[in-house]
N, C-alpha and C positions, 0 to 999 in steps of 0.2 A: 820486152819494151815497157819502160816505166810509164804509168798513167798518174798524173797528178790532177786533182780537182780544185778549182778556186770558186768560191761561192761569195758573191758580193752581198754584203749585209751592213753596210755602213750608213745607209740613208736615214734621215731623220723621219721622213714620212709626214711632212707638214700637213697634208690634207687629212690625215687620220685624226688631227686635233686631239692628240693624246700625249701624255708624258711618257708612255711606254714605247720603247723602240718598235719600230713597225714590224720587224721580223719576229717579235715576240707576241704579237697578236695571234688569237687562236682561230683555227678553222677545224671544225669536227674534233674538238677537244685537244688538238695539238698545235704548237706554235707553227707559224709558217716556216721558219727555218728548220724545224723538226721534220716536216714533210719533205723538204728538199734533201736533207741529210739522209732520210730513210730511202728516198729514191736513189741516191748516189751510193748507198752502202753496198748494193749488189754488184757494183763495178770492180770491186777489189782493188781500189786505187792504193798506190804506195803512200800517198799523202793527200789530206784534204785541208785546204787553207781557207779559213773563213776570214773575210775582210770585214773588220768592224770599225766603227766610228762613232756615231751618235749613240749614246747609252752603251759604250763598249763594255764597261764593267759588267752590266747586267746580262749582256748578251753572252759574254765569255764565261760568266758564272753559271749560266743555264746549261751548258753542254760540255761534256767530257766523253771522249771516245778514243780508242787506239788510233794512232796516226792522224789525229786531229790537232791542228795548230791554228793560231790566230795571228793576224797581221792588221795593224791599225792604219786607217787612212785619216789623217788629221793634218790640214783640213780636207774637206771633200771637193775635189777639183775635176770630178767627172769619172766616167767609167774606165777609161784608160788609165787615169791616175790611180784608181783603185786597184787594178790588177798589177800595176807597177809595184805596189807594195808587197805583193806576193812573190816577186821575182827571186829574192834571195832563198825562198823555201822550195823553189821548183828544181826538179832534176835537170841537168844540162841536156839530156836526150830524152826522147819519147814523146808523149802527147800530153797536152794540157786541155782539160775540159772546163769550161767557164759557165757557171750557172748563176742565177739570181735568187737571193734568199726570200724575195716576195713573190715568187712564182711557184706555188706550193704543190700543184697538181701534175707536175711533169712526170711522165711515165718512165719507169726504168728501161723498158724495151726501146722507147724512143732514144734515150741516152746511149744505149748500146749500139743502136744503128748509126748514130752520129759519130761515135768514136770509130766504129768500123769504116765509115766513109772517109774519115781523116786518114786512118792507117799510118799515122806518123809522117805522112808526106804532103797531104793536101790540107788546105783550110776548109773545114766543113762547117756550114751555117745551118742552124735550124730555122726554117722558115715556115709561114703558114699564110694562107690567102684569107683575108678578113673582109666581110662586106663593108665594114666601116674601119679603115686603118688609122684613123686620126690619132695622133700621138706617138705613133711608132715609126721607126726607121724604115724607109723603103728600100727594096732591093732593086738595084739598077742593073739591068741586063743590055747587052748589045743585041741588036736585031730583034728576034722574037721576044716579046716581053714576058713569056711564059717559059720557053725553053732555051733562050739565048744564053750566051756566056755571061756570067756574073762579073761585072766590072767594079761595083762598089756598093756602098750603103750610104744613103743621105738621111740624116736625122729630119724629122717632121718640121722642126723650127727652121731648118736651113733649106728645106725642099722648095722648089719653084711650083707654081700652080699645076703645071703639067706633071711634075713628079708626084705630087700629092694625090693624083688620080690613080696611082699604081696601088693595087690591092695586095701584092705580095709583100709581106713585112718580115723583117728580121726579129726574131723573138728575143734577142739578148743572150742566146746560148750558142756557143761555138766550141769546136775542138780544133786545136791547131798544133803543128810541130813545135815542140817547146823551144828548141834552139832558135828557130826563125821568129817565134813569138817574142822572145826576149829582145831580139834585135829590133823588131818593129816597134815594141813598146818604148824603147829607148829613143826612137825617132819621132815619137808623137809631138804634134804641136797643137797650140790652142787657138789658132786663128780662125775662130768661128763666132757665131752670134752669142753664145753663152760663155765665151772665153774658157772653155773647159777642154780637157783632154779626152777625146772620144775613142773608145775602144774600136768602134766601127771603122775608123780610119785605117786600121791594119788591113782591111780588105783591099783598098787600093794599092797599098804597099806590097801585098802578095801578088797582085796582078803585075805590078811593075817588076817584081823579082821572078816572074814566070812560074809561080807556084799555082798549081790547079786550085781554083775556088769551086767548091761544090755545095749543093744545097740538099739537105735531108729534110723531109716534110714531116711535121707534126701530124699525129693522127686525127686530132680535133682542135678547134679554137680553145676549148675549156682548159686543156692541159698546159696552155702557154699564157694564159691570161695572168697578168700581174695585178697586184692589190695596192691601191694608193688612196683608198677612202673607205669609210665605213659602208658606203652603198656598194662598192665593189666587193668588199669582203662578204657582205650578206648575199650578194648575187652568186658568188663562187661557192658559198656555203650550200645554197640550194641546189646549185648544179651538182655539186659533189654528193650531196644526200640523195638526190635522184639517181645518180649513177649506182650508189649502193642499194637503193630500193630496188631498181631494176634487176640487179644481180641477185637479190634475195627472191624476188618473184620468178626469175628464171630458174631458180633452184627449187621452187615449189612453195615458197612461203606465201601465205595469204595476207596481204596488207589491205585494210580497209580503205586506206587512201595513201598512195605512195608519196604524196606531197606533204603528208603530215606524220613524219617519222624522222628522228634524229639519232645518228649512230656516231658516238664520239669515242670510239674505241674498237674493240673486236667482238662481233656478234656472230656466234655460231649456232645454227638452227638444224634441228632434225627434220623428220617428215611430217607433214600436215600441221605445221605451226601456224597459229593465227594471231595476228597483231592488230589491235584496233588503233584508232587515231590518237595522236598527241603523245605518243610514248617516247622516251628518252633512254638510250642505252649507252652506258659509259664503261670504261675500263674493259674488262674481259667477261663477257656474259656467254653462257652456254645454255641453250634451250633444247630440251630433249623432244622426242616424238610426241605429237599431239598436244603440245603445250598451247595454252591460250592466254594471251596477255590482253586485258581489257584496256579500256581508254585511259590516257593521262597518267601513265605510270612511269616513274623514274627508277631505273634498275641498273645497278653498278656492281661489278665484281661479284658475280654469283652464278652458281650452277643450279639449274632448275631441271628436275628429272621429268621423265615421261609422264604425260596425262595430268600434269599439274595445271591449276588455274590461278592466275593472279588477277584479282578483281580490280576495278577502277580506283585510281588515285592512291595506289600503293606505292610506298617508297622503300627500296631495298638498296642498301649500301654496304657491301662487305668490306670496303676499303682495302687495305693491304692483306689483311687477315683472310678475307673472303667470307662468303656465306653460301649455305646450300638449302635447297627445297626438295624434299623427297617425292617419290613417285605418287601421283594422285592427290597430292596435298592441295588445299585451298587456302589462299592468302587474300585478305582484304574483304571489302574495300576499306580504304583509309588506314591500312595497317603499315607498321614500320619495322623492318628487319635490319639490324645493325651488325657490325663485325662480329663474327663468331656464332651467328645464329645458324643452327644446324637442325633442320626439320626432317624427321623421318617420314616414312610412307603414311599417307592419308592423314596427315596432321591438319587441323583447322586453326588458322589464325584469323580472328575476325576484325571488325571495325574498331579503330583506335586501340589496337593492341600493339605494344612495343616489346621486341625481343632482342636482347643483347648478350652475346657471349654465353648462350644457353643452347642446350640440346633437348629436343623433344622427340620421344620415341614414338613408334607406330601408333596411330590412332589418338594421340593426345590432342585436347582441344582447349583453346583459349579464345572464346568467341566474341567478347566485348570488353573494352575499357579496362585494360589490364596491363601489367608490366612484369616482364620476366627478365631479370638480369643476373648473370652468373648463377645459373640454375641448371640442374640435371633433372629432367622430367621423364618419368617412366611412361610405359604403354598405357593407353586408354585413360589417362588422367583427364578429369574435367576441372579446368581451372576457372573459377567463377568471375563474374563481372566485377570490376572495381578492385580486384585483389592484386597485391604487389609483393615482390620480394624486396625487402629492405637490406640491400647488399653492401651499402656503404656506411662505415661508421664515422666518417669525417676524416679518416686518415688511410684506411685500408678497405679493399673490397673482400667480401666473404661469400662463400658458396652455399646455395640452398639445394638439398637433394630430396626429390619427391619420388617416391616409389610407385610401382605400377598400381593401376585401379584406384588411386587416391581421388577424392572428391574435395576440392578447396571451395568453401562457401563463398558467396559474394561478400565483397568489401573486407577481405581478410588481409592481414599484414604478417608476412613470414619474416621474422627478424633473423638474418643470417649471422653466423653459421648454424644451420638447423637441418635436421633430416626429419622427414615425414614418411613414416613406414608404409609398406604395401597395404592397400585396401583401407587405409585410414580416411577418416572424415573430419574435415575442419569446419566447425560450425560458422554460419555467416557472421560477419562483424568481429571476428576474433583477431587478437594481436598475439601471436604465438612466438615466444622467444626461447622456448625449450623444445627439444625434439619430441615429436608426437609418435606414440607407439603404433605399430601395425594393427590394422583391423579394428581400431577403437575411434569413437567419437571424442574429439578434443574441442572444448568450447572455452574461450577466455573473453568474458564479458563482465561489465559491472552489473550488479543486481538492479533489476528494474524497480523504480519507485514511482508511485502514483500519489499526488498530493491532492486530497479532497478539498474542495472549495477554493482552489487556487484560481485566480483571475488574471487575465492579461492586462498589462498596463494600458492605459488610454492616454490619448494626447491631452495635455493641459489646455484649458480654455483660456483664450487671451482676453 
């Protein structure tokens, strides 16, 4: 039986007060629509139709996937009118699942249960009971207001004072037999307060056609909350982050404060991981056993091995290339690792040290105020404070190779391409533009000159 998915993403989102289409606003590092598409992806639909309207070009350019197509709603005349635009893309038989692009935390299992409840025969509505149902369509039942037969849905703006007291609401998510849905959509009218075509009117049509209308219940309020304003977006962000934090703690991760962590991607943790407050994880991050992340770090696209410590205010961004921190390494505070930074075991990267596209072998140290770009650093190298690899000639990048057991004195400049042989020492303050031999001291400095009788200038008297 064919399953088609329709996602409504045409709204302007006026209350967001933004030029960006609402469904492209981000929650936990991903757009709202991306969250919905991810939830739907596990259902193996034959086709997913995204209804675009406001900012359609931006929305359509942001997403590409197999079996994903777009249909435009111009102008926007209500939810029923939106789904009407998808009708030519829907298979004649099977089930159509209708989702909202601004309801990002819907759970895949909830959607599976809703499709099962439909079974290609019934009209299945996803409902939830809210303490404050203001703004939502109310589920109208006959007899028992909780377990009675569903007769229809009334939008908040059209509801009577008595109906507004109903706490069971329709979430905007439904699954319907496609053939009947097409017929109901064609019969929609706009005789309501908003002069719009309401998708919810198909419920009364189903009842009139003696199609069984069933309710499937969401597991929580959070998964069905829509976003219409920056305040709602912020609220849902915190709810989602707390859900992720609870899952980490359930797995044994020690969080100093679960309310002060942000995960905007994939975070995988080993055993006995400790994370202090104010840390942000983005992209794909892997933390090994006994890793400790101190406060206020930003960590993106990196693998951090067992027993490593990332001190406070460190910024790691591997971007697409990635980065890695070896077992037992110490990084920070105030350090920066950029794409291609690969630290071996027991490497020390200290405060205000930047590493990019460089490998440091076991036991290498760059403890303060230094830059390593496009460098290969051997074991046990001591890289002095204020030293840099001058890797860029204005047009091309060049590599610096530093052998094992090298000592680079403070405030040195290694002008690439250059090789510093094993066991060599570079005297402090040297600017080295030729390879330095192994085991020797290389010093490149101007001769010191002292001028007897020299006096500092003084300010002229007015």
